[in-house]
C-alpha positions as CSV (number, residue, x, y, z in Angstrom):
1,M,-66.9,-2.6,210.6
2,S,-67.8,-2.4,206.9
3,K,-65.4,-3.1,204.0
4,V,-65.3,0.6,203.1
5,D,-64.4,1.5,206.7
6,N,-61.6,-1.0,206.5
7,I,-60.2,0.8,203.5
8,V,-60.4,4.2,205.0
9,D,-59.3,3.4,208.5
10,K,-56.5,1.1,207.6
11,P,-54.9,2.9,204.7
12,T,-52.0,1.9,202.5
13,P,-48.5,3.2,203.1
14,T,-48.8,5.5,200.1
15,S,-51.9,7.4,201.3
16,A,-53.0,7.8,204.9
17,V,-50.2,6.6,207.2
18,W,-49.3,10.3,207.3
19,S,-52.9,11.6,206.9
20,I,-53.9,12.4,210.5
21,P,-50.6,14.0,211.8
22,T,-50.1,15.7,208.4
23,L,-53.6,17.2,208.7
24,R,-53.1,18.5,212.2
25,V,-49.6,19.9,211.7
26,G,-50.5,21.0,208.2
27,M,-53.6,22.9,209.2
28,A,-51.7,24.6,212.1
29,G,-48.8,25.4,209.8
30,L,-51.1,26.7,207.1
31,A,-53.0,29.0,209.5
32,G,-49.6,30.2,210.8
33,A,-48.4,30.8,207.2
34,V,-51.6,32.9,206.5
35,A,-50.9,34.9,209.6
36,V,-47.3,35.5,208.6
37,V,-48.2,36.6,205.1
38,W,-50.9,39.0,206.5
39,F,-48.3,40.5,208.9
40,V,-45.7,41.0,206.2
41,F,-48.2,42.6,203.8
42,Y,-49.5,44.7,206.7
43,L,-46.0,46.2,207.2
44,A,-45.3,46.4,203.4
45,T,-48.5,48.3,202.7
46,D,-48.5,50.6,205.7
47,G,-51.5,48.8,207.2
48,V,-53.7,49.0,204.1
49,F,-53.8,45.2,203.8
50,L,-55.6,44.6,207.1
51,T,-58.2,47.3,206.7
52,D,-61.8,46.1,206.8
53,R,-62.3,47.1,203.2
54,N,-59.4,45.2,201.8
55,L,-60.1,42.1,204.0
56,V,-63.7,42.0,202.7
57,N,-62.3,42.3,199.1
58,L,-59.9,39.5,199.9
59,F,-62.6,37.3,201.2
60,R,-64.7,38.0,198.0
61,Q,-61.7,37.1,195.8
62,T,-61.1,33.9,197.9
63,A,-64.7,32.8,197.6
64,T,-64.4,32.1,193.8
65,T,-61.1,30.2,194.2
66,G,-62.4,28.4,197.3
67,I,-65.6,27.3,195.7
68,V,-63.7,25.8,192.7
69,A,-61.1,24.3,195.1
70,I,-63.9,22.5,197.0
71,G,-65.0,20.7,193.8
72,M,-61.4,20.1,192.8
73,L,-60.8,18.4,196.2
74,V,-63.4,15.8,195.5
75,V,-61.7,14.9,192.3
76,I,-58.2,14.9,193.7
77,A,-59.2,12.9,196.7
78,Q,-60.1,10.1,194.3
79,G,-56.6,10.2,192.6
80,E,-57.8,12.2,189.5
81,I,-57.4,15.8,188.4
82,D,-59.4,18.4,186.4
83,L,-57.4,20.9,184.4
84,S,-60.5,22.2,182.6
85,V,-62.2,24.1,185.5
86,G,-60.8,27.6,184.4
87,S,-62.0,27.2,180.8
88,L,-65.3,25.7,182.0
89,L,-65.9,28.7,184.2
90,G,-65.2,31.0,181.2
91,L,-67.6,29.0,179.0
92,V,-70.4,29.0,181.6
93,A,-69.9,32.7,182.4
94,T,-70.0,33.5,178.6
95,V,-73.3,31.5,178.2
96,V,-74.7,33.2,181.3
97,A,-73.8,36.6,179.9
98,M,-75.4,35.7,176.5
99,T,-78.5,34.4,178.3
100,E,-78.8,37.5,180.4
101,S,-78.4,39.7,177.4
102,A,-81.1,37.8,175.5
103,T,-83.6,37.6,178.3
104,G,-83.1,41.0,179.8
105,G,-81.5,39.7,182.9
106,S,-83.8,36.9,184.0
107,L,-82.2,35.1,186.9
108,V,-84.8,32.3,186.7
109,V,-83.5,31.4,183.2
110,S,-79.8,32.1,183.6
111,L,-79.2,29.9,186.6
112,P,-80.7,26.6,185.2
113,V,-78.8,27.3,181.9
114,A,-75.5,27.7,183.8
115,I,-76.1,24.5,185.8
116,G,-77.1,22.6,182.6
117,V,-74.0,23.6,180.8
118,G,-71.9,22.5,183.8
119,I,-73.6,19.1,184.0
120,A,-73.0,18.6,180.3
121,C,-69.3,19.4,180.5
122,G,-68.9,17.3,183.6
123,M,-70.5,14.3,182.0
124,W,-68.2,14.8,178.9
125,N,-65.1,14.7,181.1
126,G,-66.4,11.9,183.3
127,F,-67.4,9.7,180.3
128,W,-63.9,9.8,178.8
129,V,-62.3,9.0,182.2
130,S,-64.8,6.5,183.6
131,F,-66.0,4.6,180.5
132,L,-63.2,5.0,177.9
133,G,-60.3,4.8,180.4
134,V,-58.4,7.9,179.2
135,P,-56.3,9.5,181.9
136,S,-58.0,12.5,183.5
137,F,-54.9,14.6,182.9
138,V,-55.3,14.2,179.2
139,V,-59.1,14.4,179.1
140,T,-59.3,17.6,181.1
141,L,-56.3,19.1,179.3
142,G,-58.3,18.6,176.1
143,G,-61.4,20.0,177.9
144,L,-59.4,23.1,178.8
145,M,-58.8,23.8,175.1
146,I,-62.2,22.7,173.9
147,F,-64.2,24.8,176.5
148,R,-62.0,27.8,175.9
149,G,-62.4,27.5,172.2
150,L,-66.2,27.2,172.6
151,S,-66.2,30.3,174.8
152,L,-64.2,32.3,172.2
153,V,-66.5,31.1,169.4
154,L,-69.7,32.1,171.3
155,S,-68.4,35.5,172.4
156,E,-66.5,36.1,169.1
157,G,-63.6,37.2,171.2
158,R,-65.3,40.2,172.8
159,T,-66.5,41.1,176.2
160,I,-70.2,40.4,176.7
161,A,-72.2,42.9,178.9
162,G,-75.8,43.0,179.9
163,I,-75.7,41.2,183.2
164,G,-79.0,41.7,185.1
165,A,-79.5,42.9,188.7
166,G,-80.2,39.5,190.1
167,I,-76.9,38.0,189.1
168,R,-75.1,41.2,189.9
169,F,-76.4,40.9,193.5
170,L,-75.1,37.4,193.7
171,G,-71.6,38.6,192.6
172,E,-71.3,41.9,194.3
173,G,-74.1,42.2,196.9
174,Y,-73.9,42.1,200.7
175,L,-75.9,40.4,203.4
176,T,-76.8,42.4,206.5
177,G,-79.0,42.0,209.5
178,I,-81.0,38.7,209.9
179,A,-79.7,37.3,206.6
180,M,-76.1,37.8,207.6
181,F,-76.4,36.4,211.1
182,S,-78.4,33.4,209.8
183,V,-75.6,32.4,207.4
184,L,-73.0,32.9,210.1
185,A,-75.1,30.8,212.5
186,I,-75.3,28.0,210.0
187,G,-71.6,28.2,209.5
188,L,-71.1,27.9,213.3
189,A,-73.3,24.8,213.3
190,F,-71.2,23.2,210.6
191,A,-68.1,24.2,212.6
192,I,-69.2,22.5,215.8
193,L,-70.7,19.4,214.2
194,P,-67.5,17.3,214.6
195,L,-67.8,17.7,218.3
196,L,-70.9,15.5,218.3
197,R,-68.7,12.5,217.3
198,L,-66.3,12.9,220.2
199,R,-67.8,10.2,222.4
200,D,-67.5,7.5,219.8
201,A,-64.1,8.6,218.3
202,A,-60.7,7.3,219.0
203,P,-58.4,9.5,221.2
204,K,-56.3,10.7,218.3
205,R,-59.5,11.6,216.3
206,R,-60.9,13.5,219.4
207,A,-58.0,15.8,219.3
208,L,-58.4,16.2,215.6
209,Y,-62.1,17.1,215.9
210,V,-61.4,19.6,218.7
211,W,-58.5,21.2,216.7
212,R,-60.6,21.5,213.5
213,T,-63.5,23.1,215.4
214,L,-61.2,25.7,217.0
215,M,-59.8,26.6,213.7
216,L,-63.2,27.0,212.0
217,V,-64.6,29.0,214.9
218,S,-61.6,31.3,214.9
219,A,-62.0,31.8,211.1
220,L,-65.7,32.7,211.6
221,I,-64.8,35.2,214.3
222,A,-62.3,36.9,212.0
223,L,-65.0,36.9,209.2
224,V,-67.6,38.5,211.5
225,W,-65.1,41.2,212.6
226,A,-64.2,42.2,209.1
227,T,-67.8,42.1,207.7
228,M,-69.5,43.9,210.6
229,S,-67.1,46.8,210.5
230,Y,-67.6,47.2,206.7
231,R,-70.8,46.9,204.6
232,G,-71.8,43.4,205.6
233,L,-71.2,39.8,204.5
234,P,-70.4,39.5,200.7
235,V,-72.9,37.2,199.0
236,P,-70.2,35.1,197.3
237,V,-68.6,34.5,200.7
238,A,-71.9,33.4,202.2
239,I,-72.4,31.0,199.3
240,A,-68.8,29.7,199.7
241,L,-69.3,29.2,203.4
242,L,-72.6,27.3,203.0
243,L,-71.2,25.2,200.2
244,A,-68.0,24.3,202.1
245,G,-70.1,23.3,205.2
246,C,-72.4,21.1,203.1
247,I,-69.6,19.3,201.2
248,A,-67.4,18.9,204.3
249,T,-70.4,17.4,206.2
250,V,-71.2,15.0,203.4
251,L,-67.6,13.9,203.0
252,D,-67.2,13.3,206.7
253,N,-70.5,11.7,207.6
254,T,-71.9,9.8,204.6
255,P,-71.1,6.5,202.8
256,W,-70.5,8.6,199.6
257,G,-67.8,10.6,201.4
258,R,-66.1,7.5,202.7
259,H,-66.2,6.1,199.2
260,V,-64.5,9.2,197.8
261,Y,-61.4,8.6,200.1
262,A,-61.6,4.8,199.6
263,V,-61.4,5.1,195.8
264,G,-58.4,7.4,196.1
265,A,-56.7,5.2,198.6
266,S,-57.0,1.9,196.7
267,R,-59.0,1.2,193.5
268,S,-58.6,-2.6,193.8
269,A,-59.8,-2.7,197.4
270,S,-62.7,-0.3,196.6
271,R,-63.7,-2.7,193.7
272,I,-63.7,-5.6,196.1
273,A,-65.8,-3.6,198.6
274,G,-68.4,-3.3,196.0
275,I,-68.0,0.4,195.1
276,N,-69.1,1.4,191.6
277,I,-65.9,3.2,190.7
278,R,-67.1,4.3,187.3
279,M,-70.2,6.0,188.5
280,H,-68.3,7.5,191.4
281,L,-65.8,9.1,189.1
282,I,-68.3,10.4,186.6
283,G,-70.3,11.8,189.5
284,S,-67.2,13.6,190.9
285,F,-66.5,15.3,187.5
286,V,-70.2,16.4,187.3
287,L,-70.0,17.7,190.8
288,V,-66.9,19.8,190.2
289,A,-68.4,21.1,186.9
290,V,-71.6,22.2,188.7
291,I,-69.7,23.9,191.5
292,C,-67.6,25.6,188.8
293,S,-70.9,26.8,187.2
294,V,-71.9,28.4,190.5
295,A,-68.5,30.2,190.6
296,A,-69.0,31.3,187.0
297,V,-72.3,33.0,187.9
298,L,-70.6,34.8,190.8
299,V,-67.8,36.0,188.5
300,A,-70.2,37.3,185.9
301,G,-72.1,39.1,188.6
302,R,-69.0,40.6,190.2
303,L,-67.6,41.9,186.9
304,G,-70.9,42.9,185.4
305,S,-69.6,41.6,182.1
306,V,-67.7,38.6,180.9
307,P,-64.3,39.0,179.1
308,P,-63.1,36.3,176.7
309,D,-60.3,35.3,179.1
310,A,-62.5,34.8,182.2
311,G,-61.2,32.0,184.4
312,Q,-57.7,31.9,183.0
313,F,-55.3,30.1,185.3
314,L,-58.0,29.4,187.8
315,E,-57.3,25.7,187.5
316,L,-53.7,26.3,188.8
317,N,-55.0,28.3,191.7
318,A,-57.6,25.7,192.6
319,I,-55.0,22.8,192.5
320,A,-52.6,24.9,194.5
321,A,-55.2,25.6,197.1
322,V,-56.1,21.9,197.4
323,V,-52.5,20.7,197.7
324,I,-51.4,23.4,200.0
325,G,-54.4,22.6,202.1
326,G,-53.1,19.1,202.8
327,A,-54.6,16.9,200.0
328,S,-52.4,14.5,198.2
329,L,-52.2,14.2,194.5
330,Y,-52.0,10.5,195.0
331,G,-55.6,10.5,196.3
332,G,-57.2,9.3,199.6
333,T,-56.6,12.4,201.7
334,G,-57.7,16.0,201.9
335,R,-60.3,18.1,203.7
336,V,-62.5,21.0,202.7
337,G,-61.2,23.3,205.5
338,G,-57.7,22.8,204.2
339,A,-58.7,23.6,200.7
340,V,-60.4,26.8,201.7
341,L,-57.4,27.8,203.8
342,G,-55.1,27.1,200.9
343,A,-57.3,29.3,198.7
344,L,-57.1,32.1,201.3
345,L,-53.3,31.8,201.3
346,T,-52.9,31.9,197.5
347,Q,-55.3,34.9,197.2
348,S,-53.6,36.7,200.1
349,L,-50.4,36.5,198.1
350,L,-52.0,37.9,195.0
351,N,-53.9,40.6,196.9
352,G,-50.8,41.7,198.7
353,F,-48.7,41.8,195.6
354,S,-51.4,43.9,193.8
355,L,-51.4,46.4,196.7
356,M,-47.6,46.7,196.4
357,N,-48.0,47.2,192.6
358,I,-45.9,44.2,191.8
359,P,-46.2,43.3,188.1
360,T,-48.6,40.4,187.1
361,A,-45.7,38.4,185.7
362,Y,-44.1,38.2,189.2
363,Q,-47.4,37.3,190.7
364,Y,-47.7,34.3,188.3
365,G,-44.2,33.3,189.2
366,A,-44.9,33.4,192.9
367,S,-48.1,31.3,192.5
368,G,-46.2,28.7,190.4
369,L,-43.4,28.5,193.0
370,V,-45.9,28.0,195.9
371,L,-47.6,25.2,193.9
372,M,-44.3,23.5,193.2
373,I,-43.2,23.6,196.8
374,A,-46.6,22.2,198.0
375,V,-46.4,19.3,195.5
376,F,-42.8,18.7,196.6
377,V,-43.8,18.4,200.2
378,D,-46.6,16.0,199.2
379,V,-44.2,13.8,197.2
380,L,-41.7,14.0,200.0
381,S,-44.2,12.7,202.5
382,K,-44.9,9.7,200.3
383,R,-41.2,8.8,200.2
384,G,-41.0,8.6,203.9
385,R,-39.5,12.1,204.0
386,H,-36.5,11.0,202.0
387,V,-35.5,13.2,199.1
388,F,-35.1,11.3,195.8
389,V,-33.1,12.8,193.0
390,R,-33.9,11.6,189.5
391,L,-30.8,11.4,187.4
C-alpha cells in the first residue's frame, strides 16, 4: 500500500471517520429530500412542476450550477474555497459576448478565448494561495470583486448582445436521435464503472459501489423519461453529464484523485508522502476556473446576451450544492454525484418558488437557510454529533 493510500484509507478523526456512512446515508437522504421537494411543488403548482417541459427546464438550470459545483468540489475537497466563481463566470461571459460581437459569432475564436481567460484567472487565484500563502477565502473574495469590476469596465455596465448561432446552440440546443443516445450510453458506462472494482473492494465499499450505481442509473432513467417526452436532451445537460462522469472517474481511479482527498485530509501527511501541494492547489484553482468558463459559455448561449450581473450569487449556490451533497468544508471528503444532487435540490427549490410566484427576496432567504443548515450538519459531524454553543 502506498503512502497516499495510507492517508486516504486511514483518515484522521476530523475527516473521514464519518465519510463512508455519511456518504451512504447522505446520498439516500438527499435523494429522498429531492423527491419530497418535487412532491410538495407538484401539489403546490397543480402538477405543473412535474411536467416534462418544466423538468427539462429544471435540468437545464441545474446544469450550470452543477458544472460549477463539480469544480468547486475539487477545491473544497482539498480544504480550500473559491468565492470568485460567480464573478469569474460573469467576466468570461462578458468577454465571450464581446468576442462574438467582434467576430460575427465565431465559435472557433470564442471558445479558446473563454478558456484562456479562465486559465489566467485560475492561475491568479492559485498563485496567491499556493506561493504567497494568502488564505483562499481572502484571495477569492478579492477575486470576486476584481473580476466583477473588470466585467463592469469591459461591458460599461450594459448588456452585450450579438451571441452567434454556435454558442446559442450550446446554451439552448437539444440533442436527439443518435447523438442523444450516445451521450446517455456514455453516462450509463460511467454509472456502472464502479461495479468493475467490486471483486477487489472491501465489503463496506462493495455496498457503497452498488448503492452509488443504483442511484446514478435511476437518475439516468428519470432523465431519459423527461427528455424523450419533450424535445430531446438539452446540450448543457449533456455537457454536464459528460463532465461529471469524467471528473468522478478521475477522482476515484487516478493518483491525482487520491492526492486531492489526501491534501484535504492532512497537509503534513501529504507532504511526507511526497505530494507537491503547491502545484496541486494551483492546479485545482485553474481547473475550477476552466470549468467555470465552460459554464459561462453555456450561460451566454442560453441568454443570447450577457447582462452585467451575470453569475451573481452563483458561488453561494455552488458551495451549497457541494456541502449539501456530502462534502466537508474541512476537506478530505466529497463526491461528484453528491454535488450534482445538491445542485438539483437547490435549483428545484428556486424553480418551484418561481412557479409559485414567490418573490426573489424569499428565494434568496431560503437558499441561504439551506446552506446554513448543510454547514451546521457538517460541523456537527466533526464534533462527534455534539452540539457546541459558543458563548
